[in-house]
N, C-alpha and C positions, 0 to 999 in steps of 0.2 A: 530953226534947228535946235536952239537952246531948249525950247519947250518939249520937243520930241525926245531929246536925250534925257531930260529930267523926268519925263513921263515913263520912259523905258526903265530908268534906274528905280523909280518908285514902284513899278510893277514887279521888278525883280526882288526888291526888298520886301514887298508884300508877300510874294510867293515863298521866299525864304522863311519869313515869319510864320506862314501857314504850315510849312513842313516842320519847322522846329516846334511849333505848338502841338501838332499832331503827335510827334515823337514823345514829347514831354507827357501829354495826356495818356498815351499808350503805356509809357513806363510807370506812371502813377497807377493806372488801372492794373498793370501786371503785378506791382508790389502789393497793392491792396488785396488782390484776389489770393495771394499766397497765404494770408493769415485767416482766410475764411474756411471754416470746417467743411468737410465733405458733405454734400447734399444741402448745404445752407445757401441762401440767396443773398446776393449783394445788390442793393438797390441804388441806382444813380440815374437820374433823369437829366440828360444834358440839354433837353429842349425846354425844361421848366423855366429858366430865366428868359426874359424877353429876348427875341432874336436880335434886337438892336444891341444888346449887351455883348453879343458875340462879334458884331461887326465893328464896334467902336475901336478895339485895339488895332484892327487891320486898317481902318480909316485913318487912325492916328499915325501909323507907320507910313502909310502912303503919303499923307500930307507932309509929314516931317522930312521924309527922304526926298520928296519932290522939291521942297523949299531948300533943303541942304544942297542938293545938286544944282538947282537953279542959281543960288547965290554963288556957288563955287565956279560955275561955268560962265556966268554973266560978268565976272570981273575982267 
């Protein structure tokens, strides 16, 4: 039961991180496009970094939250 609870907490933490990351990226994009003149292009390629670089923060959040909850519940 400790593993299941820790796993669920880690999934929730990862989902919250994903939503917060998306909101921050949208806000950054919104404020960057305000200063672009009419008809100009804004170039940004989010796929250019290796896909592993996008997964590392989420993997870190999952592992850390799993370990945090596991240690907290196992006492």
